[in-house]
Each structure stands twice: as C-alpha cells, then as structure tokens.
Legacy VTK file of the C-alpha trace (Angstrom):
# vtk DataFile Version 3.0
C-alpha trace
ASCII
DATASET POLYDATA
POINTS 97 float
101.107 17.254 253.088
98.955 20.322 252.969
98.185 20.118 249.241
95.259 18.663 247.337
95.174 14.963 246.483
96.116 15.444 242.835
99.263 17.420 243.704
100.345 14.872 246.308
99.724 11.949 243.947
101.663 13.713 241.208
104.593 14.329 243.602
104.711 10.668 244.648
104.497 9.544 241.013
107.356 11.877 240.104
109.544 10.605 242.959
108.817 7.026 241.927
109.645 7.779 238.279
112.882 9.611 239.169
114.039 6.770 241.431
113.445 4.222 238.689
115.213 6.410 236.114
118.144 6.876 238.467
118.430 3.131 239.077
118.294 2.043 235.435
120.210 4.805 233.658
122.266 7.029 235.928
123.673 4.493 238.384
125.215 2.127 235.802
126.606 4.973 233.725
128.296 6.470 236.798
129.146 3.351 238.780
131.087 1.391 236.181
133.489 4.193 235.138
133.964 5.348 238.729
134.702 1.841 239.997
137.184 1.274 237.170
138.905 4.599 237.849
138.990 3.985 241.615
140.526 0.536 241.193
143.171 1.820 238.786
144.094 4.782 241.015
144.143 2.673 244.183
146.472 0.071 242.747
148.811 2.558 241.058
149.057 5.113 243.891
149.678 2.475 246.552
152.158 0.649 244.284
150.599 -2.750 244.935
152.602 -5.695 243.570
151.178 -7.569 240.612
150.702 -10.753 242.662
148.218 -9.017 245.018
146.098 -7.343 242.343
143.605 -10.196 242.013
142.882 -10.048 245.754
142.384 -6.293 245.619
140.041 -6.656 242.643
138.033 -9.347 244.432
137.800 -7.177 247.546
136.669 -4.107 245.606
134.125 -6.048 243.548
132.740 -7.736 246.663
132.457 -4.399 248.462
130.744 -2.861 245.438
128.328 -5.805 245.308
127.418 -5.323 248.971
126.921 -1.600 248.377
124.757 -2.260 245.333
122.651 -4.732 247.322
122.101 -2.233 250.147
121.306 0.549 247.679
118.842 -1.642 245.828
117.009 -2.580 249.025
116.731 1.135 249.912
115.479 1.787 246.396
112.811 -0.900 246.782
111.699 0.586 250.110
111.214 4.016 248.537
109.299 2.565 245.589
107.087 0.522 247.948
106.415 3.601 250.112
105.414 5.592 247.027
103.180 2.750 245.829
101.507 2.547 249.253
100.890 6.286 249.318
99.484 6.250 245.787
97.285 3.261 246.622
95.909 5.063 249.690
95.240 8.176 247.635
93.324 6.131 245.047
91.152 4.259 247.558
88.723 7.137 248.233
88.040 7.370 244.474
86.857 3.758 244.458
84.448 4.396 247.332
82.931 7.465 245.685
81.795 5.572 242.580
LINES 1 98
97 0 1 2 3 4 5 6 7 8 9 10 11 12 13 14 15 16 17 18 19 20 21 22 23 24 25 26 27 28 29 30 31 32 33 34 35 36 37 38 39 40 41 42 43 44 45 46 47 48 49 50 51 52 53 54 55 56 57 58 59 60 61 62 63 64 65 66 67 68 69 70 71 72 73 74 75 76 77 78 79 80 81 82 83 84 85 86 87 88 89 90 91 92 93 94 95 96
C-alpha cells in the first residue's frame, strides 16, 4: 500500500471489524430465512413425496453445514491475515521506544 502506516492500520482494522460483524449478525439473519425458503420452494416446486422429505432435509442441512464450515475457515484466514498485518505494523513502534 502506498499510504502512511496509520491509514493502512485503520484499513486493516476496519476490514477485520466488518468481517466479524458480518459473521455474527448478517450471516445468521440472512442464512436461516433463506435456507428455510429454499427448502420450502424446492420441495413444493419439485412435488417431492412426503416420505422423501426427511432425506431432502438431511441433505440440505448437511450441505449447508459444509458450506458454513468452508465459509468459517475462509473467515478465519482473513482475520488472521489482518491480525498479522496489524502486528507487523505495530512492531516498528516497539523498537522506537
């Protein structure tokens, strides 16, 4: 980045804060209604018999769980990258004291 250290540190802190906010507030409030709506539409549009619904629900929940796991690992990688960058930006301050 071609900016001063304060601006870069502030940008990384903002990205870190927005990622955490997205994970804790936005994702659950969007994921649960969307998954419910998707499951309802999928079973009604495809006219799936009642006896197969439990298998469809298990499949959708398992797929959602895998997606959530992958998304969470990507989230952790971004947070770790931001923490590393912020740690490297703070190190010169410690040497100047």
